[in-house]
N, C-alpha and C positions, 0 to 999 in steps of 0.2 A: 503494500499500499504506499502511495506517495507521502502520506501524512504521518507515517510511523517508520522508525528505523530500530534495527536490531542493535542493542548494545549489551555486549557481554552475555548474550542468550536472553535478555530481557527485552520487553517491548517499552520503550520510553514514552510516556504520555507527552503529547504536544499541547502546549499551553496556548491559548489563543485569546488575547485582549484581556485576560484576567477574568474571563467569564465562563468559557466553555471548551471543552475538548470532546471530539467524538470520533471513535475509531469502530470501524465494523461495517455492516452492511444493513439497509433497512428491509422492512417487510418481514420482521420476525414475528409479528403479532398474530392477527387473523383470529381464528376460533380456538387457538390454544388456550389451555388452562393456565391462568396466572398464578404464580406461586412465589412466595417470598423465601429466597435461600437462606441456608444458615450462614452466620458471619462470625468468624473466629478472629481474635485479635491478640496482639503482644505488643510490648513497647520497650525501647530503651530510652536513656535520656534524651537523645535527639531524633529517635526514629520510631516509626509506627508501622506494624506489620499487619496487614489484613489478609483473610482468606475467605473467599466467597465459594461456598461448597455447593457444586452444581453437577450432580450425577447426570451422566448421558448428555453431556454438554455438546452442542454443535459449534465446534471452535470458530468458524468464520461468522458466526452470528452475534459475537460479542460487541456490545455498544457500551461505550463509556463516557459519561460527562463529568467533569471534575473541575472545581475551582478551590479557592483556599478554605472553604468551609463546608463544602459538601460533595459527596459522591453519589451519582447516579449511574446504577448498572442494570442493563438488561440483557439477557441471552436466551436463545431457544434451545430446547431439548426434545426428546422424543414425546410428543403429545402435550407439551407444555411450555410456557414462557417464564422464565425466572426474572424478577424484577426486585430491586432494593434501592432505597434512597436513604443515605446516611448523613445526617447533620452532626459534624464533628464537635467535640467538647471544646476544642481550641482550633486555631489555624494551622494549615499545613502550607508547604511550598508546592504548589502543582507543578511548577517547572521541573522540580526534582524527583517526580513520580515515576516509578517504574512497575511494570506489570508483566506478568507471564501466566499464559494459559497451560495448565496441565490437565492430565486425565482427571476429569470429575472435579476440578476446582480451577479458580483464578486467584493467583497471589499478587498482592501488592506491597511495595516497599515506599514509604512516604517519609519525607523529612519534615519534622516539625517546624513551625515558624521561629518558635524560641526554644533551642534545644536543651535548655537547662531544666526545664519544667517536666516532671512525670505527671501525666493525667490520672486522676483518680477514677475516671471512666471513659469510655470511648465516645458516648452519644451526648449531644448538647442538652437533650431532655433528661432528666434524672430518671432512675428506675421506678417503674410504677406509672409512668405517664406514657400512653400509647402502647401499641402491641409488638413494636419492633424489638424491645428488649427480650420477648420471648424467642427471638431467633438469634441472639448474641451470646457468645461464649468465648472462653479463653482458649487460645492456641497454645497449649501447654508444651508443645514441642520447641516453640520459640520463646516461651515466657522466661524472663529472668528477673530475680529479686531486685527491688530498686536499690540503687548505691546510696548508702546512708550519707555520703558526702554531699549529696544534693537534695537533702530533704528540706533545706531552706531556701525558698524561691527568691530570685532577684527581682526586685520591683515593689513598688508600694501597693498596699490594698490587696495583695494577693494571698496573705496569710490564712484566710479561711479556706484556701484550697486543701490545706494540710490538716484541717479539722475534719477528720474522716466523716463524722456524722454530718456536719454542715455541707461538705463538698458533694457528698453522694446524693444529697436531697435537694441542693440548690440548682435553679434553673441557671445554665451557663451563660454568661455574657463575655464580651471581649474588651475589658476596659482599656487595655493598652494596645489593642490590635485593630481597632476599628478604622484606623486611616486607610485611604485608598492608595495602594502602591502599584496599581497597574501601570502607572506612567513611570515607574522606576524599574526597569526589567532587571532580573538576576542574571548577572554575566558570570562566565567561567573562562578558562584560559583559551578554549576552542571558539568562543563567540565574541570576546572583547574586541579583537581587531576589526571584525566585520562590523560591529555595532558603531565603533568610532569612525568608520570610513565615510566620507563625505559630509561630515559635521564640521562647520567652521569652528564652533565653540561648543564643549560638552563638559560634563563632570561626573565623576564616578566616586561614590562613597565605599571605602574599604572598612568592612565593620567585623566585630567579634561578637557572636550571639550571646556570649557569657558575660559581656561587659555592660555595665548600667549606662555609661556614656554612649556606647555604640547604640543602644537601645533608643536613647533620646535623640541622637543625630538621625537615626533611621526614621523615626517618626517625624522629625522636622523635615527631611528631604521629601517624605511622601506628602506632607501637608502643602507645600508650594510648588509640587511637580507640575500640576495642571496649569498654574498661572505662568510658568516660565518655560514650559515644554517647547514653544516655538522659538525661543531665544537661546535658551541652553538646556539642552536634553539632558535628562539625568539617569543614572543607572547605579548598581550597587554590586559589590562582589563580597562573598562570604568567606571569611578567613579559613574557617573550618574545612572547605572542600577545596581550597585553592593555595595550599602552603607554597608550592613551586612556583606559582605565579607571583605570590607576595614576595618570595625570595628574588625572583628575576627583576621585579620592579622595586626592590630595595625598600619594602614598606614593612616596618618593624613595630609600629605602635598603632593603637586602635582606640576609637575611630580615626581615620585619617580619609583625606579626599584630595583629588587632584582635578584641576581643570586641564583639558586637552584642547589644543589648537590644531587647526588644520596643517599648520606648517611643521607639526611635530613637536613643538615646545609644549612644556607642561608647567603648571603652576601648583605646587602642593600647598595645602592649607590645613588648618585644624579645625574641623566642623564643631567640635564641642565648645569653641569660644562663643559661639553664638547662641544667646539665650532665648531669641525669639525667631520665629520663621521670617518675619518682617526683615530682620537684620540680614539673615542669610540671603533672602531675596534681593535686597538692596545690592549686597556684595556681588552677587552673581551678575546682575543687570550691568553693574559698573564694568565687569570684564568684557562686555560687549561694545563698549563705548570706545572711542579713539583714544590712544595713549596720551594724547596732548591736544590742546585747543588754543586759540588765540583769545586774549583778554582785550577788548577794544577800548574800554575806559574804565574809570574807577568804579562806577556802579556796577558794572559787569563783574569786575574783579572781587568786589565785596560779596556779591551774590554767589559767585563760584566757590569762593574761599570758605563761606559759611557752612557748606555742604560736607567739609572734610576736617578732621582733627589734625591731619599732617598733609602737606602738599609741597611740591617742589616747583618753584617759579623761576624761570629764565627771562632775561631781558635781552632782546636782539635788535639790532639796528638793520632794517629792512634794506636800507641803502647799501649796507655793507654785506 
């Protein structure tokens, strides 16, 4: 299929505009009996493993829609149509999703958006609300006990996740994950060059998911991305999956950011110094302006100088 590629024996999900991914063929419905398949799951600190159990699966009938909060799966089998819609407890990175069709099951490997957090449950809805929980179980072959080093979450207001009674009964929300980052694509070593190509000015955030300052800069980038996308396109690179790229680019501290010019020049800057999105927005807009300008009179000079805390002024004799 043109929209999917084989990666290490797995099919990588193709992320489209932050909204939808679809792989498979249409027409698997008809008069078939609609059945909710069994769903098994396991997790690590940064990963989520799902297994959709589908006996007698017709492999080329699989259809998958995926975004950062939801998975919709359909597939045909002898005399029936499997369908399940999963609303996740927290966000995932759909660009990093991989899936593989095996005999009688489809296995997914997903990266959590904030890899330091263990989820107290899989579904956004707590147990006892809706019928989907009747079809959800643990994949004990992949399950691993939580690492005690990470029982304390990073981020304010999240302590109740680890109050077991509260976390299991509370309807999940996304307090630090609600920003729209569809305009800030997640790049890696194989996609960064293509993304930079043809852009006069662009900027990339290099972040560490286990770092609080990175989290704040990530949210700030996402919050202004739509306002500046036509002037300074924005992207991000995750340290955890791109250590060789970080080494090649000599990036050793996080968060870090760089402005890239079409000429090949780069301007590193520390995104954590900006306390408001407005400040970062103004800084990036200034990078699209000419490096120098003429001051024609005293009024013009005063207006110009009032915008900057530091400025270099040169005086030249045009006649010379």
